[in-house]
C-alpha positions in Angstrom: -9.3 2.4 -10.8 -7.9 5.0 -8.2 -7.9 8.5 -9.6 -4.6 9.2 -11.4 -4.0 12.1 -8.8 -4.0 9.6 -6.0 -0.9 10.0 -3.9 1.0 6.7 -3.5 3.6 6.0 -1.0 6.1 3.2 -2.0 8.0 1.7 1.1 11.0 -0.5 0.7 14.4 -0.5 2.4 16.3 -1.3 -1.0 16.4 1.7 -3.2 16.6 -0.3 -6.4 13.3 -2.0 -5.3 11.7 1.5 -4.4 12.6 2.8 -7.7 11.0 -0.4 -9.7 8.0 -0.2 -7.8 7.6 3.7 -8.2 8.4 3.4 -11.9 5.5 0.6 -12.4 3.2 2.8 -10.5 4.1 5.8 -12.7 3.7 3.8 -15.9 0.1 3.2 -14.8 -0.3 7.1 -14.8 0.1 8.0 -11.3 2.1 11.0 -10.9 2.3 12.0 -7.1 4.5 9.1 -5.8 6.2 9.3 -2.4 8.9 7.0 -1.0 10.2 5.9 2.4 12.9 3.4 3.2 11.3 1.7 6.3 8.0 1.3 8.2 8.8 4.1 10.7 9.6 6.7 8.3 6.5 5.5 6.2 4.3 5.8 9.4 5.7 9.2 10.3 4.9 10.6 6.7 1.3 9.0 6.8 0.6 10.8 10.0 2.0 14.0 8.8 0.5 14.1 5.5 -2.9 12.8 6.7 -4.4 16.2 7.3 -3.6 17.7 3.8 -6.1 18.4 1.1 -4.9 15.3 -0.7 -3.6 12.8 1.9 -1.7 9.6 0.8 -4.4 7.3 -0.8 -2.5 4.1 -1.4 0.5 2.3 0.1 2.7 -0.3 -1.3 5.1 -1.7 1.5 7.8 -4.4 1.5 7.6 -6.9 4.1 11.1 -7.3 5.3 12.7 -3.9 6.5 14.8 -2.6 9.2 13.6 -0.4 12.0 10.0 -1.3 11.2 8.9 -4.3 9.0 5.9 -3.7 6.7 3.8 -6.1 8.6 4.2 -3.9 11.7 3.6 -0.7 9.5 0.3 -2.5 8.6 -0.6 -3.3 12.0 0.0 0.5 13.2 -2.0 1.7 10.1 -5.0 -0.5 11.0 -4.7 0.5 14.7 -4.9 4.2 13.8 -8.4 5.7 13.7 -7.4 8.1 11.0 -5.5 5.7 8.8 -7.4 2.4 9.5 -9.2 2.4 6.0 -6.1 3.2 3.9 -5.5 0.9 1.0 -2.4 -1.2 1.8 -0.7 -3.5 -0.7 2.1 -5.7 0.7 5.0 -6.3 -1.6 7.5 -9.1 -0.8 9.5 -11.7 -1.9 8.0 -14.2 0.5 4.9 -15.9 -0.6 4.5 -18.4 2.2 0.9 -19.1 3.3 1.6 -18.2 7.0 2.8 -14.9 6.0 -0.1 -14.2 3.6 -2.5 -15.4 6.3 -0.9 -13.1 9.0 -1.2 -10.0 6.6 -5.0 -10.9 5.8 -5.6 -11.2 9.6 -4.2 -7.7 10.1 -6.2 -6.2 7.3 -4.1 -6.0 4.3 -5.9 -4.9 1.2 -3.9 -7.2 -1.3 -0.5 -8.7 -1.7 1.9 -9.1 -4.5 5.0 -11.3 -4.7 8.4 -10.0 -6.2 9.4 -10.0 -9.0 6.1 -9.0 -10.7 5.2 -7.2 -14.2 3.4 -3.9 -14.2 0.3 -5.6 -15.4 0.2 -7.7 -12.4 0.6 -4.5 -10.3 -2.3 -2.9 -12.2 -4.5 -5.9 -11.6 -3.8 -5.7 -7.7 -4.6 -2.1 -7.7 -7.8 -2.6 -9.6 -8.7 -5.3 -7.2 -8.3 -3.2 -4.2 -10.4 -0.3 -5.9 -13.2 -2.7 -6.9 -13.4 -4.0 -3.3 -13.5 -0.4 -1.8 -16.1 0.6 -4.5 -18.2 -2.4 -3.6 -17.9 -1.7 0.1 -18.9 2.0 -0.5 -22.0 1.1 -2.7 -23.2 -1.4 0.0 -22.9 1.3 2.6 -24.8 3.9 0.6 -27.5 1.4 -0.4 -28.3 0.3 3.1 
């Protein structure tokens, strides 16, 4: 799993959903949870905080938001040289195959459909961590 001091960014235009996801992340032991209400605000924050000693290490983003939707945020993150490897979990009420495939094509780390219990969130985080660890191990053993 990600270290408990990992800075987590929760992006959702609905305050109640931001709070629910943040609370579930906190219930897993993460203490540094930041919030944004749309993709533009999130991207600005990611870029601003990147150069700190402990940059944001995991993003949960809603798909449907005004100003900049989550899929556009994901696309901008993947195009950014400094942010492109940032673990990114899409959170949405939309579980349609076309959307899932679009997010995978752009490079989403994982995908979770609302509503979901904290245990499912934990499994998604663990799956992303395991994937990153396997990739890092493969690179060091080559």
